C-alpha positions as CSV (number, residue, x, y, z in Angstrom):
1,X,107.9,39.8,40.5
2,X,104.9,38.1,40.5
3,X,101.3,37.2,42.4
4,X,102.2,34.2,45.3
5,X,105.6,36.7,45.6
6,X,102.9,39.5,46.5
7,X,100.6,37.4,48.5
8,X,103.1,36.3,50.6
9,X,104.3,40.1,51.1
10,X,100.7,40.8,52.8
11,X,100.6,38.2,54.3
12,X,104.0,38.7,56.4
13,X,102.4,42.2,56.5
14,X,99.0,40.8,58.3
15,X,100.7,38.6,60.6
16,X,103.7,41.3,61.8
17,X,100.8,43.4,62.2
18,X,98.8,40.9,64.4
19,X,101.7,39.5,66.7
20,X,102.5,42.9,66.8
21,X,99.3,44.5,68.5
22,X,99.7,41.2,70.5
23,X,102.1,42.2,72.2
24,X,101.6,46.2,72.8
25,X,98.8,45.4,74.5
26,X,100.3,42.1,76.3
27,X,103.5,43.3,77.4
28,X,103.9,46.8,78.8
29,X,101.9,48.4,81.7
30,X,98.5,49.0,80.9
31,X,96.4,51.5,83.1
32,X,94.2,49.2,85.0
33,X,91.0,51.4,83.6
34,X,90.8,48.7,80.7
35,X,91.1,45.3,81.1
36,X,93.2,43.7,79.1
37,X,91.1,41.2,77.8
38,X,88.8,43.9,76.1
39,X,91.6,45.7,74.0
40,X,92.6,42.1,72.8
41,X,89.3,42.4,71.2
42,X,88.5,45.3,70.2
43,X,92.0,45.9,68.8
44,X,93.5,42.3,66.7
45,X,89.3,40.6,66.4
46,X,89.3,43.2,63.2
47,X,92.1,41.6,61.9
48,X,90.8,38.0,62.2
49,X,87.6,38.5,60.2
50,X,89.7,38.3,56.9
51,X,92.0,35.4,58.2
52,X,90.4,32.5,56.0
53,X,90.6,34.5,53.0
54,X,93.6,35.7,52.8
55,X,95.3,32.9,54.1
56,X,92.8,31.4,50.3
57,X,94.6,33.7,48.0
58,X,90.9,35.7,47.5
59,X,92.0,38.9,45.3
60,X,88.5,40.5,46.6
61,X,88.8,39.8,50.4
62,X,92.4,40.5,50.2
63,X,91.3,43.9,48.7
64,X,88.8,44.9,51.8
65,X,91.2,43.9,54.2
66,X,93.3,45.9,53.5
67,X,90.9,48.8,53.5
68,X,90.1,48.1,56.8
69,X,94.1,47.6,57.5
70,X,94.2,50.8,56.6
71,X,92.5,52.3,60.4
72,X,94.9,50.0,62.7
73,X,97.1,53.0,60.1
74,X,96.3,55.8,61.5
75,X,96.0,54.5,65.0
76,X,100.3,53.9,64.4
77,X,100.0,57.7,63.3
78,X,98.4,59.0,66.6
79,X,100.0,56.6,68.8
80,X,103.0,57.1,67.0
81,X,102.7,61.5,67.3
82,X,101.3,61.7,71.2
83,X,103.7,59.2,72.2
84,X,106.3,60.1,74.3
85,X,108.3,56.7,75.3
86,X,108.2,54.0,73.6
87,X,108.0,54.6,69.9
88,X,108.8,51.0,68.2
89,X,105.1,49.3,68.4
90,X,103.4,52.3,66.7
91,X,106.4,52.6,64.1
92,X,105.9,48.1,63.4
93,X,102.7,49.5,63.4
94,X,102.3,51.3,60.0
95,X,105.5,49.3,58.7
96,X,103.2,46.3,58.6
97,X,100.0,48.4,58.2
98,X,101.9,49.3,54.7
99,X,103.3,46.6,54.0
100,X,100.2,44.7,54.3
101,X,97.7,47.6,52.2
102,X,100.3,48.5,49.1
103,X,101.6,43.9,48.9
104,X,97.8,43.2,48.8
105,X,96.7,45.8,46.8
106,X,99.9,44.6,44.2
107,X,98.7,40.8,44.3
108,X,95.5,42.0,43.3
109,X,97.4,43.8,40.6
110,X,99.5,40.8,39.7
111,X,96.2,38.9,39.4
112,X,94.2,40.1,37.7
113,X,96.5,40.6,34.3
114,X,97.6,36.8,35.3
115,X,94.3,35.9,35.1
116,X,93.1,37.4,31.9
117,X,96.2,35.9,30.0
């Protein structure tokens, strides 16, 4: 696969993770102790930081965003382990964060090989 394919998979993982988090916050019932707007701000706002660089295909942004996504991976594993009900949102969070991490790293690697030749 070339760098373009890995970049497309990274974007799919990124936007899949973002949609999973938004739907996880908006669809199921939550405690009234936390407002939905605060959950959206805390959950989704960090993912908006690398958006411009990812859309422009900057390898440096893919690198640091992949480490940001590891926080979501850890959150998904913890929720998956602690969940007694619906586990689909944590499973999707783990899946999309893993997809983004692996494909972003491979995009960086193939992009670096392509720029050397």
